[in-house]
C-alpha positions as protocol buffer text, in pm:
chain_id: "A"
residue {
  index: 1
  type: MET
  ca { x: 2589 y: -13279 z: -2002 }
}
residue {
  index: 2
  type: ILE
  ca { x: 2936 y: -13409 z: -2087 }
}
residue {
  index: 3
  type: ARG
  ca { x: 3253 y: -13369 z: -1881 }
}
residue {
  index: 4
  type: LEU
  ca { x: 3597 y: -13428 z: -2030 }
}
residue {
  index: 5
  type: ASN
  ca { x: 3917 y: -13444 z: -1832 }
}
residue {
  index: 6
  type: CYS
  ca { x: 4214 y: -13429 z: -2065 }
}
residue {
  index: 7
  type: PHE
  ca { x: 4541 y: -13504 z: -1890 }
}
residue {
  index: 8
  type: PHE
  ca { x: 4866 y: -13390 z: -2052 }
}
residue {
  index: 9
  type: GLN
  ca { x: 5222 y: -13502 z: -1972 }
}
residue {
  index: 10
  type: ALA
  ca { x: 5498 y: -13305 z: -2142 }
}
residue {
  index: 11
  type: LYS
  ca { x: 5814 y: -13434 z: -2300 }
}
residue {
  index: 12
  type: LYS
  ca { x: 6123 y: -13289 z: -2135 }
}
residue {
  index: 13
  type: GLY
  ca { x: 6157 y: -12922 z: -2223 }
}
residue {
  index: 14
  type: HIS
  ca { x: 5813 y: -12886 z: -2388 }
}
residue {
  index: 15
  type: TYR
  ca { x: 5583 y: -12805 z: -2095 }
}
residue {
  index: 16
  type: ASN
  ca { x: 5560 y: -12428 z: -2151 }
}
residue {
  index: 17
  type: GLU
  ca { x: 5492 y: -12467 z: -2523 }
}
residue {
  index: 18
  type: ALA
  ca { x: 5211 y: -12715 z: -2455 }
}
residue {
  index: 19
  type: LEU
  ca { x: 5064 y: -12502 z: -2177 }
}
residue {
  index: 20
  type: GLU
  ca { x: 5056 y: -12200 z: -2408 }
}
residue {
  index: 21
  type: ALA
  ca { x: 4866 y: -12404 z: -2669 }
}
residue {
  index: 22
  type: ALA
  ca { x: 4624 y: -12524 z: -2400 }
}
residue {
  index: 23
  type: MET
  ca { x: 4561 y: -12169 z: -2283 }
}
residue {
  index: 24
  type: LEU
  ca { x: 4495 y: -12049 z: -2639 }
}
residue {
  index: 25
  type: LEU
  ca { x: 4261 y: -12343 z: -2699 }
}
residue {
  index: 26
  type: THR
  ca { x: 4081 y: -12265 z: -2373 }
}
residue {
  index: 27
  type: ALA
  ca { x: 4026 y: -11899 z: -2465 }
}
residue {
  index: 28
  type: GLU
  ca { x: 3874 y: -11997 z: -2801 }
}
residue {
  index: 29
  type: SER
  ca { x: 3674 y: -12291 z: -2668 }
}
residue {
  index: 30
  type: GLN
  ca { x: 3501 y: -12082 z: -2401 }
}
residue {
  index: 31
  type: LYS
  ca { x: 3334 y: -11894 z: -2690 }
}
residue {
  index: 32
  type: HIS
  ca { x: 3189 y: -12207 z: -2852 }
}
residue {
  index: 33
  type: LYS
  ca { x: 2817 y: -12276 z: -2843 }
}
residue {
  index: 34
  type: GLY
  ca { x: 2734 y: -12531 z: -2574 }
}
residue {
  index: 35
  type: CYS
  ca { x: 3049 y: -12474 z: -2370 }
}
residue {
  index: 36
  type: ILE
  ca { x: 2950 y: -12463 z: -2004 }
}
residue {
  index: 37
  type: ALA
  ca { x: 3304 y: -12461 z: -1862 }
}
residue {
  index: 38
  type: TYR
  ca { x: 3657 y: -12496 z: -1999 }
}
residue {
  index: 39
  type: ASP
  ca { x: 3973 y: -12446 z: -1793 }
}
residue {
  index: 40
  type: VAL
  ca { x: 4333 y: -12559 z: -1748 }
}
residue {
  index: 41
  type: PHE
  ca { x: 4470 y: -12682 z: -1414 }
}
residue {
  index: 42
  type: GLU
  ca { x: 4840 y: -12729 z: -1342 }
}
residue {
  index: 43
  type: SER
  ca { x: 4954 y: -13011 z: -1116 }
}
residue {
  index: 44
  type: ALA
  ca { x: 5083 y: -12909 z: -774 }
}
residue {
  index: 45
  type: THR
  ca { x: 5295 y: -13224 z: -749 }
}
residue {
  index: 46
  type: ARG
  ca { x: 5429 y: -13282 z: -1102 }
}
residue {
  index: 47
  type: LYS
  ca { x: 5596 y: -13009 z: -1306 }
}
residue {
  index: 48
  type: ASP
  ca { x: 5530 y: -13189 z: -1637 }
}
residue {
  index: 49
  type: VAL
  ca { x: 5151 y: -13238 z: -1601 }
}
residue {
  index: 50
  type: PHE
  ca { x: 4840 y: -13027 z: -1651 }
}
residue {
  index: 51
  type: MET
  ca { x: 4473 y: -13105 z: -1710 }
}
residue {
  index: 52
  type: ILE
  ca { x: 4209 y: -12945 z: -1928 }
}
residue {
  index: 53
  type: CYS
  ca { x: 3863 y: -12981 z: -1775 }
}
residue {
  index: 54
  type: GLU
  ca { x: 3571 y: -12927 z: -2013 }
}
residue {
  index: 55
  type: THR
  ca { x: 3195 y: -12933 z: -1963 }
}
residue {
  index: 56
  type: TRP
  ca { x: 2964 y: -12935 z: -2266 }
}
residue {
  index: 57
  type: ALA
  ca { x: 2587 y: -12908 z: -2290 }
}
residue {
  index: 58
  type: ASP
  ca { x: 2555 y: -13201 z: -2531 }
}
residue {
  index: 59
  type: GLU
  ca { x: 2732 y: -13427 z: -2780 }
}
residue {
  index: 60
  type: GLU
  ca { x: 2642 y: -13198 z: -3071 }
}
residue {
  index: 61
  type: SER
  ca { x: 2828 y: -12906 z: -2910 }
}
residue {
  index: 62
  type: LEU
  ca { x: 3129 y: -13122 z: -2830 }
}
residue {
  index: 63
  type: ASP
  ca { x: 3142 y: -13260 z: -3185 }
}
residue {
  index: 64
  type: ALA
  ca { x: 3126 y: -12909 z: -3333 }
}
residue {
  index: 65
  type: HIS
  ca { x: 3407 y: -12798 z: -3102 }
}
residue {
  index: 66
  type: ALA
  ca { x: 3626 y: -13091 z: -3208 }
}
residue {
  index: 67
  type: LYS
  ca { x: 3584 y: -12994 z: -3575 }
}
residue {
  index: 68
  type: THR
  ca { x: 3711 y: -12636 z: -3539 }
}
residue {
  index: 69
  type: GLU
  ca { x: 4038 y: -12515 z: -3690 }
}
residue {
  index: 70
  type: GLU
  ca { x: 4167 y: -12398 z: -3353 }
}
residue {
  index: 71
  type: PHE
  ca { x: 4102 y: -12740 z: -3199 }
}
residue {
  index: 72
  type: ALA
  ca { x: 4310 y: -12910 z: -3470 }
}
residue {
  index: 73
  type: LEU
  ca { x: 4585 y: -12649 z: -3442 }
}
residue {
  index: 74
  type: TYR
  ca { x: 4625 y: -12637 z: -3064 }
}
residue {
  index: 75
  type: VAL
  ca { x: 4566 y: -13006 z: -2994 }
}
residue {
  index: 76
  type: GLY
  ca { x: 4821 y: -13081 z: -3266 }
}
residue {
  index: 77
  type: ARG
  ca { x: 5072 y: -12856 z: -3090 }
}
residue {
  index: 78
  type: MET
  ca { x: 5008 y: -13029 z: -2759 }
}
residue {
  index: 79
  type: GLU
  ca { x: 5041 y: -13376 z: -2912 }
}
residue {
  index: 80
  type: ALA
  ca { x: 5380 y: -13274 z: -3055 }
}
residue {
  index: 81
  type: CYS
  ca { x: 5490 y: -13177 z: -2702 }
}
residue {
  index: 82
  type: GLY
  ca { x: 5376 y: -13482 z: -2506 }
}
residue {
  index: 83
  type: ALA
  ca { x: 5099 y: -13731 z: -2438 }
}
residue {
  index: 84
  type: LEU
  ca { x: 4727 y: -13670 z: -2392 }
}
residue {
  index: 85
  type: LYS
  ca { x: 4487 y: -13900 z: -2205 }
}
residue {
  index: 86
  type: LEU
  ca { x: 4113 y: -13836 z: -2219 }
}
residue {
  index: 87
  type: GLU
  ca { x: 3842 y: -13932 z: -1968 }
}
residue {
  index: 88
  type: LYS
  ca { x: 3476 y: -13878 z: -2067 }
}
residue {
  index: 89
  type: PHE
  ca { x: 3177 y: -13869 z: -1831 }
}
residue {
  index: 90
  type: LEU
  ca { x: 2811 y: -13833 z: -1927 }
}
residue {
  index: 91
  type: PHE
  ca { x: 2563 y: -13671 z: -1686 }
}
């Protein structure tokens, strides 16, 4: 099993746009083969930060997810709105 924590920090004025992209990516990703869990969490202490928490069955499923059109589209939108930092854990 693989857990990814993807932290996002928005540029000033771009939080809502990035959050919308994250929510659309989440809705699509939950349908992908091997997706165990996929959700977005907003920070209670920082108004410019959210986290996407993903759990995948295996590396093959994660790789397939990362090659989808919606991944490229929505991650591209988020990257245009701020900075992403990824943490990866293998179980």
